[in-house]
N, C-alpha and C positions, 0 to 999 in steps of 0.2 A: 768788337763784332756787332754788339747791339748797344745803341746809345739812345736813351730816352731823356730829353731835356725840356724841363718846364712844361710838361704835358698836362693839359686840363681838358675835361669833358663834362658838360652839363646837359642833362636830359630835360626836355620840356621847359626851357628857360622862360621866365616871365609868367609862368602859370602857377596854380596852386600845387601842381605836381612836380615842380622844379626839384631836381636832385643833382647835386654835384658829385659825380661818380669818380672823377679824378681831379686832384687839386695840386698843381705845380709839382708833378711827379718827376723826379730825377733818378735815373738808374743807368749805370755803366756796367756792361758785362764783357769781359775779355773772351777771346776765342777759347772754347772748351769749358767755360764756366757752366755749372749746373746749379741753378738757383731754385730753391723751393719757396713757395709763397703761401703764407697762412693769413688768416684774418676771419672775423665774424662775417655772417651774411650781410651783403650790402657794402662791404669794405672797399670794393672796386677791383677785386682780383680778376674776374672774368672780363671786365671792361679793359683792364690793362692788356690782357692777352688779345682781345678783339682789336685793340688799337695797334698792337704790333703786327697782327695778321692783316690789317687793312679792312676788316669787316666794319669797323667804326673809324671814322676820321675825326681826330681830336679837334677841339675848338682852337687851342693854342699850343705852341710848343713844336718840337721836332723829334721825329723818329728816324734814326739812321741805321741801316744794316750794312755791315762791312764797309763803313765809310761813306755810303751813299745815302743821301736824304730821300726817304721814301714816303714822307709825310702825307703826300697827296695822291699816292698811287693806290688804286683800288685793290681789293683782295686778289683777284685773278692776276693782277700785274705783279704781285709779290709771290705768287704760288711757287715759282721755281726756287725761291730763297727760303720759304717758310713752310715747314711741315707741321701738322697739327693733329692731335688725337683728342676727341671729345669724351665727356662723361658717358653719354649714351652709346653703347656698342653699335646701335643701329645707324649712327650719324656719319661715321667715317667710311662707309662702304655702300655699294649699290646692291641691294638684296636680290634683285631679279637677274643679276649677272653672275657668272661663274667666278670661282676663285681666280682662274687665269685671266679672265676678262677684267676683273677688278685690278689685278696687278699690271695688266697692260695699260690701263688708265693711269695708274700711279707712275708707270715708266715714262709716260708722255707728259707728265705734269709740267706746265710751264714751257712746253715746246710747241713748235708748229705741228699741226695735225693735217695729214693729207688723206689719200684714199688707199693707202697701202694696207695690207692685211694686218689686223690688230694683233693676232697671236700666231706667231710662226713657230716652227719646230725649235729653232735656236732659242727663242724667247721662252718657250715652254720649259726647256731644259734649265735655263737660268732661273725661272720662277721656282721650279722644283728644288733647285739647289738652295735658293734663299729660304724657302719654307722649311727646310730641314732643321734650321736653327731654332725654330719655334718648338720643336719636339712634340708636336701634336698630330703628326701623321698627315698633315694637310697636303704634303707633297704628292700623296697618293690619291688626292681627291680634287685635282685641278678643275675638273668639269662639274663639280658640285656647286649648286647655287648657294651664294653666301647667306641667303635668308634661312637656310637649313642648318646653319652652324649654331653652336651654343654661344652665349654672351661672351664667355672667356675666349673661345676660339676666334670669335669675330673681333674682339678687342685686340688680341694678339696680331691678327691680320691687319687691323687698322694701324697698329704701330709699325708693322713692316712696310705698309704702303706709304705712311707718312715720311719714312726715312729712306725709301727705296731710291729716290732720285738725288740723294745726298744734299738735303737743304742746308742752308747756312745756320738756320735757327729752328729748333724744335719746341713747339708749345704743347704742353700737356695739361688739359683742363679737367682735373679730378678724374683722370682716366681709369682709375681702379675703384672708384666709389660705388659703382653699380654692380660690382662683382662679389661673389662669395669669397670668404677669406682665402681659400686655396687658390682660386683663379686670380685673385688680387695679388697674391704672393708671386705667382707665376709671371704675370704681366709686369710686376715691379722688377723681378729678376731680369726679364727680357729687356726692360727699359734700361737698366744699368748696363747690361751687356752691349746693346746697340749704341748707346751714347758714348761708352768708352771706346768701342771699336771704331766708330766713325768720328770721334772727337767733336761731337755736336755741342753747340752752345744751346743750353736748354733752360726753359722756364717751366716749372711744374707747380700748378695750384693744387693744394690738397687740404682737406680738413683733418687729416690724420697726423697728429703731432709726432707720433713715433716715426712714421714714414718721413715726415718733414725733416727730422733730425738725422735719420739714418741714411737718407739718400741725398746725393749732391754734395757740393763743397761750400755752399753758402745758403743762408736763409734770410728772407725778409718777411716782416709782419706789416700788414696794411690795416688801416682803420680810417673810416670816413674819407676815403679817396686819397689818403696819404700813406707814404712809407714811413712808419714810425720806429722801426727797428731793422737794422741791417747787421747780420751776424756772420763773421768770417769763419773759415774752416776750423781754425784752432779753437775758438770759443764754442762753436757749434758742437764739436766733438765732446765737449765737457758739459753740455746742457742736458737737462732732462725735461720730459713733458711738464713736470711740476714747475720748472723754471719758466716755461712758456706761459703756463697758466698764471703765474705770478705777474708776468709782463701784461697779460690781458687784464689782470686785476687792477692795474694802475690806470687803465683807460676809463674815462668817464663815459658811462652809457654802453660800454662793451659787454656783450653777453655771449658766453660760451654755450651755444644752444644745440650743439651737435655732438652726440655721444662718441662718434667715431674719432673725435679729436683726441680721445684718451686711449684709443686702441693701439 
């Protein structure tokens, strides 16, 4: 479903600020794989997601989705195939539009847009039905502007929007990091549910080692732009956060500088 082959990306090449963000990265994900990604700051995690999404075009290598080479396609050209939820609850929605208007945009992601009415009665009914699974009562607030929602409500809505049009790949970039523990647990539960229900191939970056071990069927660790550890489901189920810390301890220059990694 997702194939990343010999992908490299260097920022500011040839300058004093040169940084190799990705170095010959190889990653193969089968349909339905749910891979969690950990690593210290600057390891290349977000750059990896940006490369899959098309926000960043790699210098070398190939990115393929569902057997199709998308290496040179821009972000909007991959929109129908790739859903994404960001760390900032404000990033995945339009705050000045209502809940139903945001969902209407999600419904049209990657499709041709004309002059037809954006929100019809039939769509409104579908949106309300979809919102009930969030268990936040948002199905009764379709005409509420999204900017008035709490961070947890907005992130849950972002997750729904990112998966509404059934993308082939879902990218989650520390999407629970900015939430309080209760809301983070809710969004994590919703994530598991929607990924399982839709059979989505998913890449999730997290700093939380417990979350990285509990969620998904595979784990990779990145360091200095490389994947240096790839753990399958069986081994992952037997590992503890202390085991992951021990792996970090083997890396020269790696610093665990985020307390959430142990939560």
